[in-house]
KEKOL-411530 format. One record per atom (N, C-alpha, C): residue number from 1; residue in one letter; chain; atom name; y negated, x negated, z. Coordinates in pm, whole numbers. Last residue first. Layout:
BEGIN
pos/code/unit/site/north/east/up
NUM/A/A/CA/Y/X/Z .
...
END
This chain:
BEGIN
pos/code/unit/site/north/east/up
213/X/A/N/3856/4575/-53 .
213/X/A/CA/3907/4692/26 .
213/X/A/C/3992/4814/-58 .
212/X/A/N/3860/4212/-117 .
212/X/A/CA/3932/4356/-127 .
212/X/A/C/3954/4435/-43 .
211/X/A/N/3522/3996/-33 .
211/X/A/CA/3722/4068/66 .
211/X/A/C/3749/4195/-93 .
210/X/A/N/3403/3830/-238 .
210/X/A/CA/3389/3979/-183 .
210/X/A/C/3558/3990/-154 .
209/X/A/N/3308/3499/-95 .
209/X/A/CA/3390/3533/-190 .
209/X/A/C/3422/3707/-115 .
208/X/A/N/3168/3207/-61 .
208/X/A/CA/3177/3351/-29 .
208/X/A/C/3249/3415/-146 .
207/X/A/N/3167/2862/68 .
207/X/A/CA/3211/2932/-38 .
207/X/A/C/3202/3085/46 .
206/X/A/N/2876/2627/162 .
206/X/A/CA/2983/2799/220 .
206/X/A/C/2981/2861/95 .
205/X/A/N/2794/2364/275 .
205/X/A/CA/2881/2374/151 .
205/X/A/C/2956/2588/209 .
204/X/A/N/2558/2135/389 .
204/X/A/CA/2665/2224/462 .
204/X/A/C/2636/2312/243 .
203/X/A/N/2611/1754/264 .
203/X/A/CA/2527/1887/241 .
203/X/A/C/2571/2016/369 .
202/X/A/N/2656/1542/281 .
202/X/A/CA/2533/1520/292 .
202/X/A/C/2519/1669/333 .
201/X/A/N/2883/1522/626 .
201/X/A/CA/2916/1537/553 .
201/X/A/C/2736/1548/446 .
200/X/A/N/2953/1424/891 .
200/X/A/CA/2947/1310/782 .
200/X/A/C/2916/1391/650 .
199/X/A/N/2994/1720/1028 .
199/X/A/CA/3094/1593/1015 .
199/X/A/C/3069/1485/900 .
198/X/A/N/2724/1817/1002 .
198/X/A/CA/2741/1781/1149 .
198/X/A/C/2879/1643/1134 .
197/X/A/N/2735/1885/748 .
197/X/A/CA/2660/1766/748 .
197/X/A/C/2686/1713/902 .
196/X/A/N/3039/1964/596 .
196/X/A/CA/2937/2026/656 .
196/X/A/C/2815/1913/721 .
195/X/A/N/3222/2214/353 .
195/X/A/CA/3111/2057/387 .
195/X/A/C/3001/2140/481 .
194/X/A/N/3312/2451/370 .
194/X/A/CA/3380/2362/232 .
194/X/A/C/3304/2194/341 .
193/X/A/N/3395/2750/524 .
193/X/A/CA/3210/2615/493 .
193/X/A/C/3388/2544/482 .
192/X/A/N/3416/3096/358 .
192/X/A/CA/3464/2970/385 .
192/X/A/C/3362/2881/406 .
191/X/A/N/3405/3428/390 .
191/X/A/CA/3347/3272/441 .
191/X/A/C/3429/3156/469 .
190/X/A/N/3471/3710/254 .
190/X/A/CA/3562/3576/294 .
190/X/A/C/3431/3488/275 .
189/X/A/N/3191/3980/435 .
189/X/A/CA/3247/3886/284 .
189/X/A/C/3392/3755/341 .
188/X/A/N/3001/4102/497 .
188/X/A/CA/3089/4149/523 .
188/X/A/C/3201/4115/422 .
187/X/A/N/2775/3956/562 .
187/X/A/CA/2787/4005/466 .
187/X/A/C/2881/4100/434 .
186/X/A/N/2716/3951/810 .
186/X/A/CA/2647/4041/753 .
186/X/A/C/2705/3986/627 .
185/X/A/N/2990/3827/943 .
185/X/A/CA/2954/3960/957 .
185/X/A/C/2858/3985/887 .
184/X/A/N/2987/3599/832 .
184/X/A/CA/3129/3680/718 .
184/X/A/C/3065/3813/839 .
183/X/A/N/2744/3458/924 .
183/X/A/CA/2754/3501/755 .
183/X/A/C/2884/3644/791 .
182/X/A/N/2872/3481/1210 .
182/X/A/CA/2710/3568/1118 .
182/X/A/C/2763/3556/1003 .
181/X/A/N/3060/3267/1154 .
181/X/A/CA/3105/3425/1220 .
181/X/A/C/2944/3516/1142 .
180/X/A/N/2926/3082/1094 .
180/X/A/CA/3047/3111/971 .
180/X/A/C/3052/3257/1011 .
179/X/A/N/2755/3109/1328 .
179/X/A/CA/2701/3091/1198 .
179/X/A/C/2807/3154/1096 .
178/X/A/N/2936/2949/1495 .
178/X/A/CA/2914/3096/1528 .
178/X/A/C/2796/3158/1364 .
177/X/A/N/3028/2747/1382 .
177/X/A/CA/3170/2868/1440 .
177/X/A/C/3072/2933/1402 .
176/X/A/N/2820/2560/1457 .
176/X/A/CA/2815/2614/1326 .
176/X/A/C/3006/2720/1333 .
175/X/A/N/2768/2618/1743 .
175/X/A/CA/2709/2667/1660 .
175/X/A/C/2695/2652/1532 .
174/X/A/N/2988/2401/1799 .
174/X/A/CA/3096/2583/1790 .
174/X/A/C/2886/2664/1813 .
173/X/A/N/2896/2155/1844 .
173/X/A/CA/2978/2211/1690 .
173/X/A/C/2976/2451/1712 .
172/X/A/N/2767/2036/1968 .
172/X/A/CA/2710/2143/2030 .
172/X/A/C/2828/2202/1874 .
171/X/A/N/2605/1757/1887 .
171/X/A/CA/2638/1814/1998 .
171/X/A/C/2698/1941/2055 .
170/X/A/N/2537/1852/1584 .
170/X/A/CA/2662/1736/1623 .
170/X/A/C/2673/1728/1755 .
169/X/A/N/2322/2074/1668 .
169/X/A/CA/2524/2106/1606 .
169/X/A/C/2606/1984/1585 .
168/X/A/N/2099/1956/1797 .
168/X/A/CA/2180/2054/1900 .
168/X/A/C/2337/2067/1780 .
167/X/A/N/2017/1834/1526 .
167/X/A/CA/2014/1755/1676 .
167/X/A/C/2100/1856/1752 .
166/X/A/N/2019/2031/1373 .
166/X/A/CA/2137/1897/1307 .
166/X/A/C/2174/1918/1462 .
165/X/A/N/1867/2258/1274 .
165/X/A/CA/1934/2278/1406 .
165/X/A/C/2045/2100/1424 .
164/X/A/N/1806/2266/997 .
164/X/A/CA/1668/2254/1143 .
164/X/A/C/1726/2266/1230 .
163/X/A/N/1940/2081/772 .
163/X/A/CA/2003/2172/893 .
163/X/A/C/1849/2181/1050 .
162/X/A/N/1917/2102/416 .
162/X/A/CA/1894/2034/557 .
162/X/A/C/1924/2129/702 .
161/X/A/N/2044/2207/244 .
161/X/A/CA/2072/2053/177 .
161/X/A/C/1974/2037/392 .
160/X/A/N/2318/2400/197 .
160/X/A/CA/2173/2373/268 .
160/X/A/C/2153/2224/238 .
159/X/A/N/2459/2635/-87 .
159/X/A/CA/2434/2496/-4 .
159/X/A/C/2288/2447/56 .
158/X/A/N/2670/2886/-124 .
158/X/A/CA/2503/2867/-96 .
158/X/A/C/2571/2730/-24 .
157/X/A/N/2851/2987/-388 .
157/X/A/CA/2822/2908/-332 .
157/X/A/C/2682/2889/-249 .
156/X/A/N/3053/3302/-491 .
156/X/A/CA/2968/3249/-495 .
156/X/A/C/2928/3095/-369 .
155/X/A/N/3256/3322/-803 .
155/X/A/CA/3254/3319/-589 .
155/X/A/C/3081/3270/-602 .
154/X/A/N/3369/3403/-1018 .
154/X/A/CA/3227/3503/-906 .
154/X/A/C/3250/3485/-772 .
153/X/A/N/3436/3251/-1183 .
153/X/A/CA/3504/3316/-1117 .
153/X/A/C/3487/3407/-1028 .
152/X/A/N/3198/3035/-1266 .
152/X/A/CA/3256/3150/-1335 .
152/X/A/C/3411/3234/-1259 .
151/X/A/N/3009/3039/-962 .
151/X/A/CA/3085/2995/-1052 .
151/X/A/C/3126/3133/-1149 .
150/X/A/N/2651/3080/-841 .
150/X/A/CA/2787/3154/-840 .
150/X/A/C/2928/3055/-975 .
149/X/A/N/2449/2951/-616 .
149/X/A/CA/2490/2937/-717 .
149/X/A/C/2639/3052/-782 .
148/X/A/N/2226/2866/-400 .
148/X/A/CA/2221/2948/-416 .
148/X/A/C/2344/2981/-552 .
147/X/A/N/2019/2642/-164 .
147/X/A/CA/2078/2715/-336 .
147/X/A/C/2174/2782/-314 .
146/X/A/N/1798/2515/87 .
146/X/A/CA/1910/2620/23 .
146/X/A/C/1906/2659/-165 .
145/X/A/N/1676/2490/349 .
145/X/A/CA/1669/2413/148 .
145/X/A/C/1795/2410/115 .
144/X/A/N/1638/2573/553 .
144/X/A/CA/1730/2513/538 .
144/X/A/C/1773/2465/364 .
143/X/A/N/1387/2660/679 .
143/X/A/CA/1378/2594/636 .
143/X/A/C/1489/2444/592 .
142/X/A/N/1382/2978/707 .
142/X/A/CA/1366/2918/874 .
142/X/A/C/1402/2686/797 .
141/X/A/N/1378/3035/454 .
141/X/A/CA/1225/3029/567 .
141/X/A/C/1288/3009/693 .
140/X/A/N/1634/2988/382 .
140/X/A/CA/1514/2898/333 .
140/X/A/C/1363/2913/415 .
139/X/A/N/1669/3215/546 .
139/X/A/CA/1765/3076/556 .
139/X/A/C/1667/3019/473 .
138/X/A/N/1652/3442/396 .
138/X/A/CA/1645/3382/509 .
138/X/A/C/1638/3269/539 .
137/X/A/N/1728/3409/121 .
137/X/A/CA/1564/3382/195 .
137/X/A/C/1544/3374/298 .
136/X/A/N/1982/3403/90 .
136/X/A/CA/1932/3290/50 .
136/X/A/C/1767/3238/117 .
135/X/A/N/2036/3665/242 .
135/X/A/CA/2053/3514/266 .
135/X/A/C/1974/3420/252 .
134/X/A/N/1969/3764/-3 .
134/X/A/CA/1897/3797/134 .
134/X/A/C/1899/3695/273 .
133/X/A/N/2138/3701/-212 .
133/X/A/CA/1945/3687/-217 .
133/X/A/C/1916/3667/-85 .
132/X/A/N/2367/3789/-130 .
132/X/A/CA/2348/3671/-101 .
132/X/A/C/2186/3635/-132 .
131/X/A/N/2263/4107/-101 .
131/X/A/CA/2315/4081/25 .
131/X/A/C/2256/3863/1 .
130/X/A/N/2286/4095/-379 .
130/X/A/CA/2192/4158/-283 .
130/X/A/C/2173/4106/-174 .
129/X/A/N/2544/4046/-406 .
129/X/A/CA/2502/3965/-487 .
129/X/A/C/2324/3991/-408 .
128/X/A/N/2670/4240/-317 .
128/X/A/CA/2702/4134/-230 .
128/X/A/C/2602/4039/-303 .
127/X/A/N/2494/4575/-243 .
127/X/A/CA/2602/4495/-336 .
127/X/A/C/2610/4320/-269 .
126/X/A/N/2454/4728/92 .
126/X/A/CA/2357/4675/-17 .
126/X/A/C/2498/4635/-152 .
125/X/A/N/2476/4840/322 .
125/X/A/CA/2493/4941/248 .
125/X/A/C/2395/4884/71 .
124/X/A/N/2306/4597/531 .
124/X/A/CA/2369/4750/542 .
124/X/A/C/2416/4782/414 .
123/X/A/N/2057/4428/552 .
123/X/A/CA/2203/4372/459 .
123/X/A/C/2288/4497/452 .
122/X/A/N/1900/4489/734 .
122/X/A/CA/1864/4453/613 .
122/X/A/C/2028/4349/505 .
121/X/A/N/2053/4602/943 .
121/X/A/CA/1973/4719/877 .
121/X/A/C/1940/4630/787 .
120/X/A/N/2095/4313/1061 .
120/X/A/CA/2257/4430/1074 .
120/X/A/C/2100/4512/905 .
119/X/A/N/1895/4155/1172 .
119/X/A/CA/1909/4138/1062 .
119/X/A/C/2019/4234/998 .
118/X/A/N/1951/4183/1488 .
118/X/A/CA/1823/4167/1422 .
118/X/A/C/1823/4176/1312 .
117/X/A/N/2205/4203/1497 .
117/X/A/CA/2172/4305/1556 .
117/X/A/C/2002/4300/1456 .
116/X/A/N/2247/3933/1492 .
116/X/A/CA/2347/3980/1387 .
116/X/A/C/2268/4169/1407 .
115/X/A/N/2091/3726/1625 .
115/X/A/CA/2037/3780/1473 .
115/X/A/C/2146/3855/1379 .
114/X/A/N/2232/3840/1878 .
114/X/A/CA/2134/3911/1844 .
114/X/A/C/2085/3888/1721 .
113/X/A/N/2545/3739/1866 .
113/X/A/CA/2510/3892/1848 .
113/X/A/C/2293/3920/1805 .
112/X/A/N/2421/3519/1842 .
112/X/A/CA/2440/3475/1756 .
112/X/A/C/2451/3662/1731 .
111/X/A/N/2365/3451/2134 .
111/X/A/CA/2248/3395/2048 .
111/X/A/C/2313/3477/1919 .
110/X/A/N/2589/3488/2235 .
110/X/A/CA/2483/3603/2258 .
110/X/A/C/2360/3569/2134 .
109/X/A/N/2723/3284/2174 .
109/X/A/CA/2809/3348/2078 .
109/X/A/C/2738/3505/2135 .
108/X/A/N/2627/3116/2282 .
108/X/A/CA/2626/3058/2145 .
108/X/A/C/2631/3180/2098 .
107/X/A/N/2646/3151/2548 .
107/X/A/CA/2495/3131/2487 .
107/X/A/C/2482/3154/2401 .
106/X/A/N/2888/3129/2601 .
106/X/A/CA/2899/3269/2602 .
106/X/A/C/2702/3262/2557 .
105/X/A/N/2931/2847/2552 .
105/X/A/CA/2921/2893/2397 .
105/X/A/C/2926/3071/2420 .
104/X/A/N/2806/2818/2818 .
104/X/A/CA/2726/2763/2707 .
104/X/A/C/2771/2856/2569 .
103/X/A/N/2999/2835/2925 .
103/X/A/CA/2860/2947/3009 .
103/X/A/C/2790/2858/2809 .
102/X/A/N/3189/2635/2896 .
102/X/A/CA/3245/2812/2873 .
102/X/A/C/3070/2923/2887 .
101/X/A/N/3151/2441/3034 .
101/X/A/CA/3135/2464/2865 .
101/X/A/C/3107/2585/2816 .
100/X/A/N/2949/2475/3252 .
100/X/A/CA/3051/2495/3200 .
100/X/A/C/3040/2470/3082 .
99/X/A/N/2684/2474/3505 .
99/X/A/CA/2819/2639/3408 .
99/X/A/C/2920/2616/3382 .
98/X/A/N/2602/2246/3543 .
98/X/A/CA/2575/2351/3565 .
98/X/A/C/2667/2439/3629 .
97/X/A/N/2622/2100/3228 .
97/X/A/CA/2696/2056/3372 .
97/X/A/C/2685/2151/3496 .
96/X/A/N/2566/2293/3039 .
96/X/A/CA/2707/2279/3088 .
96/X/A/C/2778/2200/3203 .
95/X/A/N/2275/2305/3137 .
95/X/A/CA/2359/2381/3156 .
95/X/A/C/2479/2361/3154 .
94/X/A/N/2209/2062/3053 .
94/X/A/CA/2214/2074/3249 .
94/X/A/C/2331/2227/3241 .
93/X/A/N/2295/2058/2741 .
93/X/A/CA/2378/1936/2846 .
93/X/A/C/2320/2005/2986 .
92/X/A/N/2071/2233/2669 .
92/X/A/CA/2223/2254/2675 .
92/X/A/C/2314/2189/2741 .
91/X/A/N/1839/2094/2743 .
91/X/A/CA/1871/2186/2833 .
91/X/A/C/2091/2231/2855 .
90/X/A/N/1907/1888/2573 .
90/X/A/CA/1863/1824/2708 .
90/X/A/C/1921/1930/2808 .
89/X/A/N/1883/2020/2273 .
89/X/A/CA/1976/1922/2364 .
89/X/A/C/1999/1905/2528 .
88/X/A/N/1623/2111/2352 .
88/X/A/CA/1706/2193/2334 .
88/X/A/C/1867/2129/2370 .
87/X/A/N/1496/1832/2372 .
87/X/A/CA/1464/1957/2441 .
87/X/A/C/1551/2039/2474 .
86/X/A/N/1488/1779/2123 .
86/X/A/CA/1556/1673/2225 .
86/X/A/C/1581/1816/2344 .
85/X/A/N/1371/1983/1951 .
85/X/A/CA/1504/1920/1942 .
85/X/A/C/1568/1893/2060 .
84/X/A/N/1096/1941/2066 .
84/X/A/CA/1184/2048/2131 .
84/X/A/C/1308/2042/2118 .
83/X/A/N/872/1767/2021 .
83/X/A/CA/995/1771/2128 .
83/X/A/C/1109/1823/2134 .
82/X/A/N/726/1635/1799 .
82/X/A/CA/748/1773/1841 .
82/X/A/C/856/1678/1926 .
81/X/A/N/423/1533/1687 .
81/X/A/CA/534/1484/1738 .
81/X/A/C/606/1654/1782 .
80/X/A/N/305/1615/1362 .
80/X/A/CA/296/1604/1526 .
80/X/A/C/392/1595/1607 .
79/X/A/N/330/1825/1154 .
79/X/A/CA/328/1626/1153 .
79/X/A/C/258/1589/1273 .
78/X/A/N/363/2074/1181 .
78/X/A/CA/508/1953/1205 .
78/X/A/C/460/1806/1160 .
77/X/A/N/107/2155/1126 .
77/X/A/CA/180/2082/1285 .
77/X/A/C/242/2060/1276 .
76/X/A/N/107/2163/811 .
76/X/A/CA/26/2021/891 .
76/X/A/C/92/2048/1047 .
75/X/A/N/321/2340/781 .
75/X/A/CA/373/2243/781 .
75/X/A/C/278/2122/794 .
74/X/A/N/113/2572/849 .
74/X/A/CA/274/2586/963 .
74/X/A/C/332/2380/994 .
73/X/A/N/-206/2420/856 .
73/X/A/CA/-119/2484/808 .
73/X/A/C/-14/2506/850 .
72/X/A/N/-501/2404/1029 .
72/X/A/CA/-332/2396/975 .
72/X/A/C/-297/2454/940 .
71/X/A/N/-786/2482/809 .
71/X/A/CA/-654/2493/912 .
71/X/A/C/-591/2414/858 .
70/X/A/N/-1150/2536/703 .
70/X/A/CA/-992/2503/706 .
70/X/A/C/-943/2499/874 .
69/X/A/N/-1336/2767/564 .
69/X/A/CA/-1304/2714/686 .
69/X/A/C/-1179/2642/661 .
68/X/A/N/-1582/2771/286 .
68/X/A/CA/-1444/2773/344 .
68/X/A/C/-1475/2720/425 .
67/X/A/N/-1875/2991/266 .
67/X/A/CA/-1801/2876/312 .
67/X/A/C/-1631/2896/346 .
66/X/A/N/-2126/3208/140 .
66/X/A/CA/-2019/3204/235 .
66/X/A/C/-1918/2976/182 .
65/X/A/N/-2471/3110/178 .
65/X/A/CA/-2355/3083/70 .
65/X/A/C/-2238/3128/112 .
64/X/A/N/-2730/3296/366 .
64/X/A/CA/-2651/3130/308 .
64/X/A/C/-2518/3202/214 .
63/X/A/N/-2594/3469/642 .
63/X/A/CA/-2763/3382/531 .
63/X/A/C/-2622/3268/495 .
62/X/A/N/-2397/3559/782 .
62/X/A/CA/-2509/3578/755 .
62/X/A/C/-2587/3579/687 .
61/X/A/N/-2107/3401/600 .
61/X/A/CA/-2216/3390/725 .
61/X/A/C/-2305/3510/665 .
60/X/A/N/-1778/3480/525 .
60/X/A/CA/-1899/3476/491 .
60/X/A/C/-2021/3448/583 .
59/X/A/N/-1504/3195/445 .
59/X/A/CA/-1595/3212/546 .
59/X/A/C/-1746/3299/564 .
58/X/A/N/-1182/3170/316 .
58/X/A/CA/-1314/3213/319 .
58/X/A/C/-1419/3250/412 .
57/X/A/N/-974/2940/475 .
57/X/A/CA/-1059/3039/437 .
57/X/A/C/-1222/3107/418 .
56/X/A/N/-702/2752/384 .
56/X/A/CA/-863/2754/394 .
56/X/A/C/-834/2906/338 .
55/X/A/N/-477/2508/497 .
55/X/A/CA/-531/2578/441 .
55/X/A/C/-648/2615/460 .
54/X/A/N/-296/2153/542 .
54/X/A/CA/-409/2297/578 .
54/X/A/C/-405/2400/483 .
53/X/A/N/-7/2128/349 .
53/X/A/CA/-69/2019/523 .
53/X/A/C/-191/2145/555 .
52/X/A/N/37/2162/119 .
52/X/A/CA/39/2232/177 .
52/X/A/C/56/2241/390 .
51/X/A/N/-56/1983/-60 .
51/X/A/CA/1/1908/-11 .
51/X/A/C/115/1979/110 .
50/X/A/N/-327/2092/-125 .
50/X/A/CA/-263/2071/-259 .
50/X/A/C/-97/2024/-231 .
49/X/A/N/-464/2026/112 .
49/X/A/CA/-421/2169/34 .
49/X/A/C/-328/2177/-20 .
48/X/A/N/-482/1758/65 .
48/X/A/CA/-438/1774/164 .
48/X/A/C/-333/1964/131 .
47/X/A/N/-674/1747/-152 .
47/X/A/CA/-546/1679/-142 .
47/X/A/C/-458/1730/9 .
46/X/A/N/-888/1868/-75 .
46/X/A/CA/-817/1940/-181 .
46/X/A/C/-686/1863/-174 .
45/X/A/N/-932/1707/130 .
45/X/A/CA/-925/1839/165 .
45/X/A/C/-807/1933/76 .
44/X/A/N/-1015/1508/-18 .
44/X/A/CA/-926/1474/96 .
44/X/A/C/-850/1634/120 .
43/X/A/N/-1230/1615/-165 .
43/X/A/CA/-1121/1507/-215 .
43/X/A/C/-1005/1507/-127 .
42/X/A/N/-1396/1656/68 .
42/X/A/CA/-1376/1751/30 .
42/X/A/C/-1263/1720/-109 .
41/X/A/N/-1482/1403/149 .
41/X/A/CA/-1355/1510/243 .
41/X/A/C/-1357/1583/137 .
40/X/A/N/-1633/1368/-23 .
40/X/A/CA/-1465/1260/-20 .
40/X/A/C/-1438/1333/72 .
39/X/A/N/-1864/1523/-7 .
39/X/A/CA/-1791/1551/-103 .
39/X/A/C/-1669/1413/-105 .
38/X/A/N/-1984/1443/221 .
38/X/A/CA/-1907/1583/228 .
38/X/A/C/-1818/1589/99 .
37/X/A/N/-1903/1076/317 .
37/X/A/CA/-1955/1169/269 .
37/X/A/C/-1854/1317/252 .
36/X/A/N/-1872/1041/656 .
36/X/A/CA/-1835/995/564 .
36/X/A/C/-1932/1101/461 .
35/X/A/N/-1865/1039/922 .
35/X/A/CA/-1934/997/893 .
35/X/A/C/-1910/935/757 .
34/X/A/N/-1678/1265/1107 .
34/X/A/CA/-1588/1108/985 .
34/X/A/C/-1719/1039/965 .
33/X/A/N/-1842/1494/1202 .
33/X/A/CA/-1750/1393/1250 .
33/X/A/C/-1684/1277/1234 .
32/X/A/N/-1940/1504/884 .
32/X/A/CA/-2021/1462/1010 .
32/X/A/C/-1979/1465/1128 .
31/X/A/N/-1713/1609/729 .
31/X/A/CA/-1796/1470/732 .
31/X/A/C/-1864/1398/813 .
30/X/A/N/-1649/1803/899 .
30/X/A/CA/-1585/1755/951 .
30/X/A/C/-1617/1597/805 .
29/X/A/N/-1926/1977/853 .
29/X/A/CA/-1842/1941/1020 .
29/X/A/C/-1771/1808/1020 .
28/X/A/N/-1858/2033/537 .
28/X/A/CA/-1992/2013/661 .
28/X/A/C/-1943/1891/758 .
27/X/A/N/-1587/2197/548 .
27/X/A/CA/-1639/2049/540 .
27/X/A/C/-1701/1966/534 .
26/X/A/N/-1553/2312/931 .
26/X/A/CA/-1579/2292/770 .
26/X/A/C/-1571/2125/709 .
25/X/A/N/-1241/2454/1165 .
25/X/A/CA/-1364/2332/1053 .
25/X/A/C/-1374/2311/889 .
24/X/A/N/-1050/2432/1368 .
24/X/A/CA/-1106/2523/1260 .
24/X/A/C/-1278/2424/1204 .
23/X/A/N/-922/2296/1592 .
23/X/A/CA/-875/2424/1487 .
23/X/A/C/-888/2403/1362 .
22/X/A/N/-984/2074/1737 .
22/X/A/CA/-1098/2187/1708 .
22/X/A/C/-1038/2274/1622 .
21/X/A/N/-715/1955/1688 .
21/X/A/CA/-815/1938/1809 .
21/X/A/C/-836/2056/1847 .
20/X/A/N/-602/1935/1395 .
20/X/A/CA/-505/2040/1508 .
20/X/A/C/-607/2044/1644 .
19/X/A/N/-896/1883/1262 .
19/X/A/CA/-780/2020/1290 .
19/X/A/C/-723/2035/1372 .
18/X/A/N/-868/1550/1375 .
18/X/A/CA/-974/1721/1403 .
18/X/A/C/-937/1824/1379 .
17/X/A/N/-579/1537/1218 .
17/X/A/CA/-635/1489/1364 .
17/X/A/C/-746/1533/1441 .
16/X/A/N/-659/1577/985 .
16/X/A/CA/-587/1644/1045 .
16/X/A/C/-595/1685/1160 .
15/X/A/N/-839/1338/949 .
15/X/A/CA/-874/1511/902 .
15/X/A/C/-777/1584/974 .
14/X/A/N/-690/1158/997 .
14/X/A/CA/-811/1139/1066 .
14/X/A/C/-876/1314/1081 .
13/X/A/N/-553/1117/744 .
13/X/A/CA/-516/1178/848 .
13/X/A/C/-550/1219/1042 .
12/X/A/N/-736/1096/575 .
12/X/A/CA/-638/1229/565 .
12/X/A/C/-599/1292/733 .
11/X/A/N/-776/849/606 .
11/X/A/CA/-901/975/641 .
11/X/A/C/-868/1066/658 .
10/X/A/N/-556/713/594 .
10/X/A/CA/-595/672/807 .
10/X/A/C/-735/806/720 .
9/X/A/N/-508/717/306 .
9/X/A/CA/-417/769/434 .
9/X/A/C/-469/785/595 .
8/X/A/N/-751/585/245 .
8/X/A/CA/-751/738/222 .
8/X/A/C/-620/815/273 .
7/X/A/N/-642/327/343 .
7/X/A/CA/-829/396/390 .
7/X/A/C/-790/573/309 .
6/X/A/N/-481/259/216 .
6/X/A/CA/-441/269/320 .
6/X/A/C/-641/354/390 .
5/X/A/N/-588/250/-57 .
5/X/A/CA/-444/396/-5 .
5/X/A/C/-437/324/158 .
4/X/A/N/-755/-7/-26 .
4/X/A/CA/-772/155/-77 .
4/X/A/C/-698/295/-29 .
3/X/A/N/-526/-148/16 .
3/X/A/CA/-688/-111/131 .
3/X/A/C/-677/-1/116 .
2/X/A/N/-199/-39/-160 .
2/X/A/CA/-397/-187/-73 .
2/X/A/C/-432/-109/-64 .
1/X/A/N/103/-130/-35 .
1/X/A/CA/-20/50/21 .
1/X/A/C/-76/-89/-21 .
END
């Protein structure tokens, strides 16, 4: 990285930090705090918005022209340290130490039941094709970076390239079993896990076939 690239990256980081602290700022307010021109700030803001790290809202003032107010997006918030994954692992470990593995399994089953109750109405009385599309949308909203394919035999291949709960699943693999059960119940179909990241595979790969009724 050359000096100019480093300076550009540093300025973007400063913008993100200012928005994290002050929540919402205009380009003019950012320029004053960073002691650079408003034109330079706008250039960085355009890049950050293009990368999905910030978002803007048009604010209409009592006097003068409307102006954009900038704030961090959800993706932008994720640029800051988040220790909730390790916290969740430690919490389950503490629960296991206090109440045993059975209690952890009960907790994970309760979570699965809650998820089923939350989404059951979305999947009811729909053909498998629509159910698969909905599962694809829901999992991607959760950050699984999924692909959905259908082969010549009519078998669906649901492939997740990222697991947001991988740190927990590596220690408590029953989470994967719960997710498999959840898919089976929501889809009312035969679901087989062909590859799993917790076992060292590059992806989590589910094969889904419609059951004969």
